[in-house]
N, C-alpha and C positions, 0 to 999 in steps of 0.2 A: 302411699297406697290414698286414692282418691276419694273424698266422701261425696257422692250424689244426692239431691233434696227433690223428690220427684214433685208435683202438687197440682191438683186439680184431676186426683186420680178418683175414679168415683168409686164408690160404696162396693156395687159389684165385681169391680175389678180388685180390688182391696181382699176383699172377702174372698174370693179363689185363689189368689196367690198364695194367702192367708191359709187353706182347705190345702192347696198343695204342695205348700212345704211341709205344714205338718206332716201330710202324708210321705212325704219324702224326710222323716224327720231328720230336719230340717231346721234354721231361723229360720224368717222371711228374710229379711238380709240377706243372709247365706243362698236364699233359694231365685228372691230377684238378680244378684251380685253373676248367680253361675247361669242363667238364662239371657242376659246381657254381655253376657262371654263368649256365651253361644251365637248369640244373632249377630258379635260384631266379629266373629269368625268367620262367617258367612263372606263371599265375595261380592260389592255389590252386580247390579247387570251391566252395569258399566266397563268395572275390569272384567267379568267374564267377555260380555263385544270383544272386548281392548286384547285379552288372550285367545279367542278365534282365528280374530285379524290378523295374530302375528304367527298362527302354525302355517306349516309348510302344509300345502293343498295339492302342492306337484304329482304326487303318487297320485292320485287320488282320479277318480273319473271327470269324466269332462262334461260342463254344458246338457251339449249334444249326447253324450252316451246317458246321462237324466232322463232327459227330455224320452231319446225312442225309448227305453225299461219303461217310463210313464205310459206314453203313450201302444208299447206291449201289452203292460198288463191290462191296458181298455177291453183289448180286443176278446 
């Protein structure tokens, strides 16, 4: 397991994290480690775009169909 040291954390942020850790019945280290794991598990915007580009959309509506639907909804 890696040890991280975080510098220049404002007092307000540190106090908020301490309060949230206490409310969750956790140590500050355990709480922050859990939050970091949660953040790291989320895909980046670039990963989301890459996944969307890789999807097969051949069965979906065409651009013409979409434009027509938008036009019809405005009438």
